[in-house]
C-alpha positions in Angstrom: -107.2 -118.6 -31.5 -110.1 -118.7 -33.9 -112.3 -115.5 -34.3 -116.1 -116.0 -34.1 -117.7 -115.4 -37.5 -121.4 -114.8 -36.8 -123.0 -112.1 -34.7 -124.4 -114.7 -32.3 -121.0 -116.4 -31.7 -119.3 -113.0 -31.4 -121.9 -112.0 -28.9 -121.2 -115.1 -26.8 -117.5 -114.3 -27.0 -117.8 -110.7 -26.0 -120.1 -111.4 -23.1 -117.6 -114.0 -21.9 -114.7 -111.6 -22.1 -116.8 -108.9 -20.4 -117.6 -111.2 -17.5 -114.0 -112.3 -17.2 -112.8 -108.7 -17.2 -115.3 -107.8 -14.5 -114.2 -110.7 -12.3 -110.5 -109.8 -12.7 -111.4 -106.3 -11.5 -113.2 -107.7 -8.5 -116.6 -106.7 -9.9 -119.9 -108.4 -10.4 -120.3 -108.8 -14.2 -124.0 -107.7 -13.8 -122.7 -104.2 -13.1 -121.3 -103.9 -16.6 -123.8 -103.4 -19.4 -123.1 -104.2 -23.0 -124.2 -101.6 -25.6 -124.1 -103.1 -29.1 -123.0 -100.3 -31.5 -125.0 -101.1 -34.7 -124.1 -98.2 -36.9 -123.8 -99.1 -40.6 -125.2 -102.6 -39.8 -128.5 -103.9 -41.2 -131.6 -104.7 -39.1 -131.1 -108.4 -39.8 -127.8 -108.5 -37.9 -129.4 -106.5 -35.0 -132.3 -108.9 -34.9 -129.8 -111.8 -34.6 -128.2 -110.2 -31.5 -131.7 -109.5 -30.1 -132.6 -113.1 -30.5 -129.4 -114.0 -28.6 -130.5 -111.8 -25.7 -128.9 -108.4 -26.4 -131.3 -105.6 -25.5 -129.4 -102.2 -25.9 -128.2 -100.9 -29.3 -126.3 -97.7 -30.0 -126.6 -95.6 -33.2 -124.5 -92.7 -34.4 -126.4 -91.4 -37.3 -130.0 -90.4 -37.0 -131.1 -90.8 -40.6 -129.8 -94.3 -40.6 -131.1 -95.2 -37.2 -134.8 -94.1 -37.5 -135.7 -96.6 -40.3 -134.0 -99.5 -38.4 -135.8 -98.6 -35.2 -139.1 -98.6 -36.9 -138.4 -101.8 -38.9 -137.4 -103.7 -35.8 -140.4 -102.4 -33.9 -142.7 -103.6 -36.6 -141.1 -107.0 -36.6 -141.7 -107.2 -32.8 -138.1 -108.2 -32.3 -137.5 -109.3 -28.7 -141.1 -109.6 -27.6 -141.0 -113.3 -27.6 -138.1 -113.0 -25.1 -140.1 -110.7 -22.9 -138.0 -107.6 -23.7 -138.1 -104.4 -25.7 -135.1 -103.1 -27.5 -133.5 -100.0 -26.0 -131.9 -97.4 -28.3 -129.0 -95.2 -27.3 -127.8 -92.2 -29.4 -124.0 -92.1 -29.3 -123.1 -89.7 -32.2 -122.6 -86.0 -32.5 -125.8 -84.1 -32.0 -126.9 -81.3 -34.5 -129.5 -78.9 -33.2 -131.9 -79.6 -36.1 -131.9 -83.3 -35.1 -132.8 -83.1 -31.4 -136.5 -83.5 -31.8 -136.3 -86.9 -33.5 -133.6 -88.0 -31.1 -135.7 -87.0 -28.1 -138.7 -89.0 -29.5 -137.0 -92.1 -30.7 -134.2 -92.9 -28.2 -134.2 -93.9 -24.5 -130.6 -92.7 -24.0 -128.3 -90.0 -25.3 -124.6 -90.3 -24.4 -123.2 -87.3 -26.2 -124.6 -84.1 -24.5 -121.8 -81.5 -24.4 -123.7 -78.2 -24.7 -126.5 -76.7 -22.6 -128.3 -75.7 -25.8 -128.5 -79.3 -26.9 -129.7 -80.4 -23.5 -132.4 -77.7 -23.4 -133.7 -78.7 -26.8 -133.8 -82.4 -25.8 -135.6 -81.5 -22.6 -138.3 -79.4 -24.2 -138.8 -81.9 -27.1 -139.0 -85.1 -25.1 -142.7 -86.2 -25.4 -144.5 -85.8 -22.1 -146.0 -89.3 -22.3 -142.5 -90.9 -22.4 -140.3 -91.4 -19.4 -137.4 -88.9 -18.9 -134.6 -89.2 -21.5 -131.5 -90.7 -19.9 -128.5 -88.6 -20.8 -124.7 -88.6 -20.2 -122.3 -85.7 -20.6 -119.6 -86.4 -23.1 -116.1 -85.4 -21.9 -113.2 -84.6 -24.2 -110.3 -86.2 -22.3 -107.6 -85.2 -24.7 -108.8 -81.6 -25.3 -108.6 -82.2 -29.1 -110.5 -79.4 -30.9 -111.6 -81.9 -33.6 -113.3 -84.1 -31.1 -116.7 -83.7 -29.5 -117.1 -83.4 -25.7 -116.6 -80.8 -23.0 -113.2 -80.3 -21.2 -112.9 -81.9 -17.8 -112.8 -78.6 -15.9 -116.2 -77.6 -17.4 -118.1 -80.8 -16.6 -119.5 -79.9 -13.1 -121.0 -76.5 -14.3 -122.7 -78.2 -17.2 -123.9 -81.1 -15.1 -125.6 -78.7 -12.6 -127.5 -77.0 -15.5 -128.5 -80.3 -17.2 -129.7 -82.0 -14.0 -132.1 -79.1 -13.4 -133.9 -79.6 -16.7 -137.3 -81.3 -16.8 -137.7 -84.2 -19.2 -134.1 -85.4 -18.7 -132.4 -87.7 -16.2 -128.7 -87.1 -15.9 -127.1 -90.5 -15.5 -123.4 -89.9 -15.7 -120.4 -89.3 -18.0 -119.2 -90.6 -21.3 -115.8 -90.4 -23.1 -113.9 -91.7 -26.1 -110.2 -91.2 -25.4 -107.5 -91.3 -28.1 -106.7 -95.0 -28.9 -103.6 -96.6 -27.4 -102.5 -100.2 -27.5 -101.1 -100.9 -24.0 -103.8 -101.9 -21.5 -102.0 -99.9 -18.7 -102.0 -96.8 -21.0 -105.7 -97.4 -21.8 -106.6 -97.4 -18.1 -104.4 -94.4 -17.4 -106.1 -92.4 -20.2 -109.5 -93.1 -18.6 -108.4 -92.5 -15.0 -109.1 -88.7 -15.0 -112.7 -89.4 -16.0 -113.2 -92.0 -13.4 -111.7 -89.8 -10.8 -114.0 -87.0 -11.7 -117.0 -89.4 -11.7 -116.2 -90.4 -8.1 -115.7 -86.8 -7.0 -119.0 -85.7 -8.5 -120.8 -88.5 -6.8 -119.2 -87.5 -3.5 -120.7 -84.0 -4.1 -124.2 -85.4 -4.4 -124.7 -86.0 -8.1 -125.8 -89.7 -7.6 -124.5 -90.9 -11.0 -124.8 -94.5 -11.9 -123.4 -94.5 -15.4 -119.9 -94.4 -16.7 -120.0 -95.0 -20.5 -116.4 -95.9 -21.5 -114.8 -98.6 -23.4 -115.0 -99.9 -27.0 -113.8 -103.0 -28.8 -110.3 -101.7 -28.6 -110.1 -101.1 -24.8 -113.3 -102.3 -23.1 -111.4 -104.7 -20.7 -109.3 -101.8 -19.4 -112.4 -99.6 -19.2 -114.1 -102.3 -17.0 -111.0 -102.2 -14.7 -111.6 -98.4 -14.4 -115.2 -98.8 -13.5 -117.2 -98.7 -16.7 -120.9 -99.5 -16.3 -121.6 -99.3 -20.1 -119.1 -100.5 -22.7 -119.9 -99.6 -26.3 -118.9 -102.4 -28.6 -119.3 -102.6 -32.4 -116.6 -104.4 -34.3 -116.2 -107.3 -31.9 -119.9 -108.0 -32.2 -120.7 -107.2 -35.9 -117.3 -107.5 -37.5 -115.4 -104.8 -39.4 -117.5 -102.0 -40.9 -117.5 -101.3 -44.6 -115.6 -98.1 -45.4 -117.7 -95.0 -46.0 
């Protein structure tokens, strides 16, 4: 099978696969949102996807993201389609970067400390809507990985949802990569189970941010509402 070679063709291929995976899981494809992970990719490629209809873009590195956000805003990308680009921060958060993140982004997927949540809350400009946030969970309990352990999620969520300026939307995770689709789903299952349990306790989450190029179809079968896809849309990234 040939591999699409342009961002627009890759976008069409990914959205098709996303819809097919949702239908296989007995879900409406409209309940799964595509987040295009555009780190280390130029504004020109982001603009191509925007023209194809993609609205939400995820960035990992603040210093790289801010110029792109400003450039694409100045180009009015998306306005002719009647949409505004939506920026999601999906990288590790340093305390000295929270002010710019709180101002420039609509979503933050990687809250794993109360201190970070508090800084985002106080630094969110009052003339902007609440900042949408997810709590990042470390499913494998690896010390080198970001995220909070599963047993600590409820306590942090209670603290975060009480903060003004933030809207706690749900949970996010990046499990260790495995190749077997059943193993991929199994790795995500503890998070989806917790997500359902917390909703039954009254949290009213609507966002489960799981799934990448490697495993997004398995993630959709486990209930993903946002899949974060980079390589399948933009092609392999240059080594750093």
